[in-house]
PAVEXPA-475667 format. One line per field, with one value per residue (C-alpha): residue number from 1; y, z, x. Coordinates in steps of 0.5 Angstrom, whole numbers, padded with zeros to 4 digits. Layout:
N
k <- NUM  ...
v <- Y  ...
w <- Z  ...
u <- X  ...
// end
This chain:
107
k <- 1  2  3  4  5  6  7  8  9  10  11  12  13  14  15  16  17  18  19  20  21  22  23  24  25  26  27  28  29  30  31  32  33  34  35  36  37  38  39  40  41  42  43  44  45  46  47  48  49  50  51  52  53  54  55  56  57  58  59  60  61  62  63  64  65  66  67  68  69  70  71  72  73  74  75  76  77  78  79  80  81  82  83  84  85  86  87  88  89  90  91  92  93  94  95  96  97  98  99  100  101  102  103  104  105  106  107
v <- 0094  0094  0090  0085  0084  0084  0079  0074  0074  0072  0067  0063  0064  0060  0055  0053  0053  0048  0044  0044  0042  0036  0034  0034  0030  0024  0024  0023  0018  0022  0020  0014  0009  0005  0010  0008  0000  -0002  -0009  -0015  -0016  -0022  -0027  -0026  -0025  -0032  -0035  -0031  -0032  -0039  -0039  -0036  -0040  -0046  -0044  -0042  -0048  -0045  -0037  -0033  -0027  -0020  -0016  -0016  -0011  -0010  -0007  -0008  -0006  -0013  -0016  -0017  -0019  -0019  -0021  -0021  -0028  -0028  -0035  -0038  -0036  -0028  -0027  -0024  -0026  -0023  -0028  -0025  -0028  -0026  -0025  -0032  -0033  -0036  -0036  -0032  -0030  -0029  -0025  -0025  -0019  -0017  -0010  -0003  -0001  -0007  -0003
w <- 0013  0014  0008  0012  0015  0007  0005  0012  0010  0002  0004  0009  0003  -0002  0003  0004  -0003  -0004  0002  0000  -0007  -0004  -0001  -0006  -0010  -0005  -0005  -0012  -0012  -0014  -0008  -0007  -0004  -0002  0004  0007  0007  0013  0014  0018  0024  0030  0030  0024  0020  0021  0019  0013  0011  0012  0008  0001  0002  0002  -0003  -0008  -0005  -0006  -0004  0001  0003  0001  0003  0007  0007  0011  0008  0002  -0004  -0006  0001  0007  0007  0001  0002  -0003  -0005  -0009  -0012  -0013  -0020  -0017  -0020  -0016  -0013  -0010  -0005  -0003  0003  0007  0014  0016  0012  0007  -0001  -0005  -0011  -0013  -0018  -0022  -0022  -0030  -0028  -0025  -0026  -0021  -0015
u <- 0001  0009  0012  0016  0008  0006  0011  0010  0003  0004  0009  0003  -0002  0004  0005  -0003  -0004  0002  -0001  -0008  -0006  -0002  -0008  -0012  -0007  -0007  -0014  -0014  -0011  -0004  0000  0004  0000  0004  0006  -0001  -0001  -0002  0003  0000  0003  0003  -0001  -0005  0002  0004  -0002  -0004  0004  0003  -0003  -0001  0006  0002  -0003  0003  0007  0014  0017  0018  0013  0017  0010  0003  -0002  -0009  -0015  -0012  -0017  -0018  -0019  -0018  -0011  -0006  0001  0005  0010  0017  0017  0024  0024  0024  0017  0012  0004  0000  -0005  -0012  -0015  -0021  -0021  -0022  -0016  -0019  -0015  -0021  -0016  -0008  -0005  0002  0005  0007  0010  0011  0004  0001  0003
// end
């Protein structure tokens, strides 16, 4: 086998190991979870936003997610004082919980 061919095969093998390692890390939760979040859209966005804001009585919607690990919908609201609260909603847009974010580990 020619040296050029061996180098090319070695390069492909290294790339395959790197891709495989990244896939394993992602599967084990070591990847940035925000990249896979699916935002709420359309009429559901309007209804979820309205429900979350009515529940809290103030603020603005800054992020949303369908299929959150805690509920069917999650609506992140930034309150007037700058703090953030995640409001959890079920499929019928009923509030099933809310939690204030306290630091960077809450993402």
